[in-house]
C-alpha positions as CSV (number, residue, x, y, z in Angstrom):
1,M,51.9,32.8,-34.8
2,R,51.6,29.1,-35.2
3,R,53.5,28.5,-31.9
4,T,51.2,30.8,-30.0
5,S,48.1,29.0,-31.3
6,R,49.6,25.6,-30.1
7,I,50.2,27.0,-26.7
8,I,46.7,28.4,-26.4
9,L,45.3,25.1,-27.7
10,A,47.4,23.1,-25.1
11,A,46.2,25.4,-22.3
12,L,42.6,25.1,-23.4
13,M,42.9,21.3,-23.6
14,A,44.5,21.2,-20.1
15,A,41.6,23.3,-18.7
16,I,39.0,21.1,-20.3
17,L,40.7,18.0,-19.0
18,S,40.9,19.4,-15.5
19,L,37.2,20.3,-15.5
20,A,36.3,16.8,-16.7
21,V,38.4,15.1,-14.1
22,S,37.1,17.4,-11.3
23,A,33.5,16.6,-12.4
24,C,34.1,12.9,-12.0
25,G,36.0,13.2,-8.8
26,G,34.6,12.1,-5.4
27,G,33.1,15.0,-3.6
28,G,31.4,15.6,-0.3
29,G,28.9,13.4,1.3
30,G,25.4,14.0,-0.1
31,G,25.6,12.2,-3.4
32,G,23.9,9.0,-4.4
33,G,25.5,6.3,-2.4
34,G,25.4,2.7,-3.3
35,G,22.4,0.5,-2.9
36,G,23.7,-1.4,0.1
37,G,23.0,-5.0,0.5
38,Q,25.2,-8.0,0.3
39,A,27.2,-6.8,-2.7
40,E,29.1,-4.4,-0.4
41,G,30.5,-7.0,1.9
42,G,27.6,-8.5,3.7
43,G,27.9,-6.8,7.0
44,A,25.5,-7.2,9.9
45,K,22.9,-4.8,8.3
46,A,22.8,-7.0,5.1
47,Q,22.4,-10.2,7.0
48,Q,19.2,-9.1,8.8
49,A,16.4,-11.1,7.1
50,I,12.7,-10.5,7.5
51,K,11.2,-13.2,9.7
52,R,8.0,-15.0,8.7
53,D,5.0,-14.0,10.7
54,S,2.2,-16.5,10.9
55,A,-0.3,-13.7,11.7
56,N,0.2,-12.4,8.2
57,A,-0.4,-15.8,6.5
58,G,-3.8,-15.0,5.1
59,K,-3.0,-11.4,4.0
60,K,-2.7,-10.4,0.3
61,V,-0.4,-7.8,-1.1
62,T,-1.1,-6.1,-4.5
63,V,2.0,-5.0,-6.4
64,G,1.4,-2.4,-9.1
65,S,3.6,-1.1,-11.8
66,K,3.5,1.4,-14.6
67,N,2.6,0.4,-18.2
68,F,6.0,0.4,-19.8
69,P,8.5,-2.4,-20.2
70,E,11.0,-1.5,-17.5
71,Q,8.4,-1.0,-14.8
72,L,6.6,-4.2,-15.8
73,V,9.8,-6.1,-15.4
74,L,10.6,-4.4,-12.0
75,G,7.1,-5.0,-10.8
76,E,7.3,-8.7,-11.7
77,I,10.7,-9.1,-9.9
78,Y,9.3,-7.4,-6.8
79,S,6.2,-9.5,-6.9
80,Q,8.2,-12.7,-7.2
81,S,10.5,-11.7,-4.4
82,L,7.6,-11.2,-2.1
83,E,6.2,-14.8,-2.7
């Protein structure tokens, strides 16, 4: 009886392990890909910078954010990057 319960337990653990590994595995295409940018190798797409346009020199941009800490920080980062 004891040997049978160990075999069942081992089979159950193997099944759980295989499910966990398959859930973490790389699947088809539609998932959330990386954010791109220079961290992925700096290809031609990452090197295209926005050019300064003198026609927009007097324009103002308002950056808004939500009223909780993470969004305030992200709003400030975005605002500083636009300056």
